[in-house]
C-alpha positions in Angstrom: 74.0 10.9 -19.7 75.8 8.4 -21.8 76.5 5.0 -20.3 79.1 2.7 -22.0 79.6 -0.9 -21.0 83.4 -1.5 -20.8 83.3 -4.9 -19.0 80.6 -7.6 -18.8 80.4 -11.3 -19.0 79.3 -11.0 -22.6 80.1 -8.9 -25.7 77.8 -7.7 -28.4 77.7 -9.7 -31.7 80.1 -8.5 -34.3 81.9 -6.2 -31.9 85.4 -7.5 -31.2 85.8 -6.6 -27.5 87.0 -8.6 -24.6 84.7 -10.0 -21.9 85.2 -11.5 -18.4 83.0 -12.3 -15.4 83.1 -8.7 -14.1 81.6 -5.3 -14.6 82.7 -1.8 -15.5 80.7 1.1 -16.9 81.8 4.6 -18.1 79.2 7.3 -17.3 79.4 10.7 -19.0 77.0 13.3 -17.6 77.7 16.7 -19.1 81.0 17.7 -17.6 81.2 14.8 -15.1 82.9 11.5 -16.1 82.6 8.5 -13.9 84.2 5.1 -14.1 81.9 2.6 -12.2 83.9 -0.5 -11.2 87.0 -1.7 -12.9 86.3 -5.4 -13.5 88.7 -8.2 -12.8 91.7 -7.3 -15.1 92.9 -4.6 -17.5 90.3 -5.3 -20.2 88.3 -2.2 -19.3 91.3 -0.2 -20.5 91.7 -2.2 -23.7 88.0 -2.0 -24.5 87.9 1.7 -23.8 90.9 2.2 -26.2 89.2 0.2 -28.9 86.1 2.4 -28.6 88.2 5.6 -28.7 87.3 6.5 -25.1 89.7 8.3 -22.8 90.0 7.3 -19.2 92.7 9.9 -18.5 90.2 12.7 -17.4 87.9 11.0 -15.0 86.2 13.0 -12.3 85.2 10.0 -10.2 86.0 6.3 -9.8 83.1 4.6 -8.0 83.2 1.1 -6.6 79.9 -0.9 -6.2 81.5 -3.2 -3.6 84.8 -4.8 -2.7 84.8 -8.1 -4.7 87.5 -9.1 -7.1 85.4 -8.9 -10.2 84.8 -5.2 -9.5 88.0 -4.1 -8.0 91.0 -6.0 -9.3 91.3 -3.6 -12.2 92.4 -1.0 -9.8 96.1 -2.0 -10.1 96.2 -1.7 -13.9 94.3 1.6 -13.6 97.1 2.9 -11.3 99.7 1.7 -13.8 97.8 3.5 -16.6 97.9 6.8 -14.7 101.6 6.3 -13.6 102.7 5.6 -17.2 100.8 8.6 -18.5 102.7 10.7 -16.0 106.0 9.2 -17.1 105.2 10.1 -20.7 104.0 13.6 -19.6 100.6 12.9 -21.1 97.5 14.9 -19.9 96.0 13.0 -17.1 94.2 13.6 -13.8 93.5 11.2 -11.0 89.8 10.8 -10.1 88.2 10.9 -6.7 87.6 7.3 -5.5 84.1 6.9 -4.0 83.1 3.7 -2.1 81.5 2.4 1.1 83.9 2.5 4.0 83.9 -1.3 4.3 84.6 -1.9 0.6 88.3 -2.5 1.2 88.0 -5.1 4.0 89.9 -8.3 3.3 87.2 -10.6 2.0 88.1 -14.3 1.9 86.5 -17.6 0.8 87.4 -21.0 2.1 89.5 -22.9 -0.4 90.1 -19.8 -2.5 91.6 -17.1 -0.3 91.3 -13.4 -1.0 88.3 -12.4 -3.1 88.3 -8.8 -2.0 90.3 -5.7 -3.0 94.1 -6.3 -3.3 94.7 -2.7 -2.3 94.2 -1.1 1.1 92.7 2.4 1.7 96.2 3.6 2.8 97.8 2.4 -0.5 94.9 3.7 -2.6 95.1 7.2 -0.9 98.6 7.5 -2.4 97.0 7.5 -5.9 93.4 8.8 -5.4 91.6 11.2 -3.1 89.2 8.9 -1.2 85.6 9.7 -0.3 84.3 6.8 1.6 80.7 7.2 2.5 77.9 5.1 3.9 75.3 7.8 3.1 74.2 9.2 -0.2 76.7 11.4 -2.0 75.8 13.5 -5.1 78.5 13.4 -7.8 76.6 15.8 -10.0 73.2 17.5 -10.0 71.6 14.3 -11.4 73.9 11.5 -10.4 74.0 10.1 -6.8 76.0 7.4 -5.0 73.6 5.7 -2.7 75.9 4.6 0.2 74.7 1.7 2.4 71.4 0.2 1.3 68.7 -0.5 3.8 67.6 -4.1 3.6 63.9 -4.4 4.2 62.6 -7.2 1.9 62.7 -10.5 3.7 62.8 -12.5 0.4 66.1 -10.7 -0.4 67.9 -11.7 2.8 71.1 -13.0 1.1 73.5 -15.7 2.2 77.0 -14.7 3.2 79.7 -14.7 0.5 82.9 -15.8 2.2 84.0 -14.0 5.4 85.9 -11.1 6.9 88.0 -11.2 10.0 87.7 -8.9 13.0 90.7 -7.6 15.0 90.9 -10.8 17.0 91.0 -13.0 13.9 87.4 -14.3 14.2 85.8 -15.2 10.9 82.6 -13.1 10.4 80.2 -14.2 7.5 80.3 -11.4 4.9 76.9 -10.1 4.1 78.4 -7.4 1.9 77.1 -4.2 3.7 79.4 -2.3 1.3 77.3 -3.2 -1.7 75.8 -0.1 -3.2 74.7 1.5 -6.5 74.4 4.7 -8.5 71.2 6.5 -9.6 70.8 9.0 -12.4 67.8 11.3 -12.4 66.7 11.3 -16.1 63.7 13.4 -17.3 61.6 10.3 -17.7 62.6 8.7 -14.4 65.4 7.0 -12.5 68.2 5.0 -14.1 69.5 2.6 -11.4 73.1 1.4 -12.0 74.2 -1.7 -10.0 77.3 -3.8 -9.6 76.1 -7.1 -8.2 73.1 -6.2 -6.0 74.2 -8.2 -3.0 71.9 -5.8 -1.1 68.9 -7.0 -3.1 67.8 -5.4 -6.3 64.4 -4.5 -4.9 66.0 -3.0 -1.8 68.3 -0.9 -4.0 65.4 0.3 -6.1 63.3 1.3 -3.1 66.2 3.3 -1.6 66.9 5.0 -4.9 63.3 6.1 -5.1 63.5 7.5 -1.5 66.8 9.3 -2.0 65.8 10.8 -5.3 62.1 11.5 -4.4 60.9 9.9 -7.6 59.0 6.6 -8.0 59.4 6.4 -11.8 62.0 4.0 -13.0 63.3 4.4 -16.5 65.9 1.6 -16.5 67.8 -0.8 -14.2 71.2 -1.8 -15.6 73.8 -4.1 -14.0 74.1 -7.3 -12.0 70.9 -8.5 -10.2 72.7 -11.3 -8.2 70.1 -13.8 -9.4 72.3 -16.9 -9.7 70.1 -19.9 -9.1 68.0 -17.9 -6.7 65.6 -19.5 -4.2 62.0 -19.8 -5.3 61.1 -17.3 -2.7 63.6 -14.7 -3.9 62.7 -15.1 -7.5 59.0 -14.9 -6.9 59.4 -11.8 -4.6 61.6 -10.1 -7.2 59.1 -10.8 -10.0 56.1 -9.6 -8.0 58.0 -6.4 -7.1 59.2 -5.6 -10.6 55.7 -6.4 -12.1 54.2 -3.8 -9.8 57.1 -1.3 -10.4 56.8 -1.7 -14.2 60.1 -0.1 -15.2 60.4 1.2 -18.8 63.1 -1.3 -19.5 65.7 -3.5 -17.7 69.3 -4.4 -18.7 70.1 -7.3 -16.4 73.6 -8.6 -16.8 76.8 -9.9 -15.1 75.6 -12.0 -12.2 72.1 -12.7 -13.6 71.8 -16.2 -14.9 69.8 -17.3 -18.1 66.9 -18.8 -16.2 66.5 -15.6 -14.1 66.5 -13.5 -17.3 63.8 -15.7 -18.8 61.7 -15.3 -15.7 62.3 -11.5 -15.6 61.3 -11.2 -19.3 57.8 -12.3 -18.2 57.3 -9.2 -16.2 59.9 -6.7 -17.6 61.1 -5.4 -21.0 64.5 -7.1 -20.9 67.1 -5.8 -23.2 70.5 -7.3 -24.2 73.7 -6.2 -22.6 77.3 -6.7 -23.7 80.6 -4.9 -23.9 80.3 -2.1 -26.4 76.7 -1.2 -25.5 76.1 2.5 -25.3 72.8 4.0 -24.0 71.9 7.7 -23.7 69.5 9.0 -21.2 68.0 12.5 -21.3 
């Protein structure tokens, strides 16, 4: 499988791509092509074009969760497909895979909407939806995890904004829709995350359970370690030290101090737009 970083907070040196606080990866596994998240704007399309990568023949569009930095690129993607149709260019609409709660209206005091701008009803006019809270295999070796069991107390996260129930009550949003992808490589699991609101250790444990493999080759994506508590940082470090993954590509929502701490127990590698990694 080849993984290409289309959107991240950073770009690689001497590669003139665009960056933003968001995330989008293109995964190519034999005949299966998957776009994982769409970032905040249309730069995933611009960066893909600069790299000579086509997004007109995707099999799946997978969303890690419903936040704006992962879903607001959906609108320009729909425009991309629509304009291809107008010009009669070869194009096919992918299956959209996400947790059933990914499209809830998520709001934050003083900001407003921080969730998806498009409802499942509107999205179903452009994509075939497969909303699943249980694991869903996209290919023989690539699986969407669905809802992540949260078992590590040190990863109990604070709510990010709120959602509203049918009566208008504000419910703290603990992001039950946060999920990940896992690729079964020959040398172990490649765990591909969006923001890891579920807890990166919880995600890894569930990936090992679903795939029946305890070897971890790589973990790439956001770790949601932004000024983490001492308890969370310590618990994460102890877990990863014991796990001993072959390498780690922590990016997006992982701050500098957390990367420095992670580097003490993991083989941390640089991430930026333009990075391509191949897994056998």
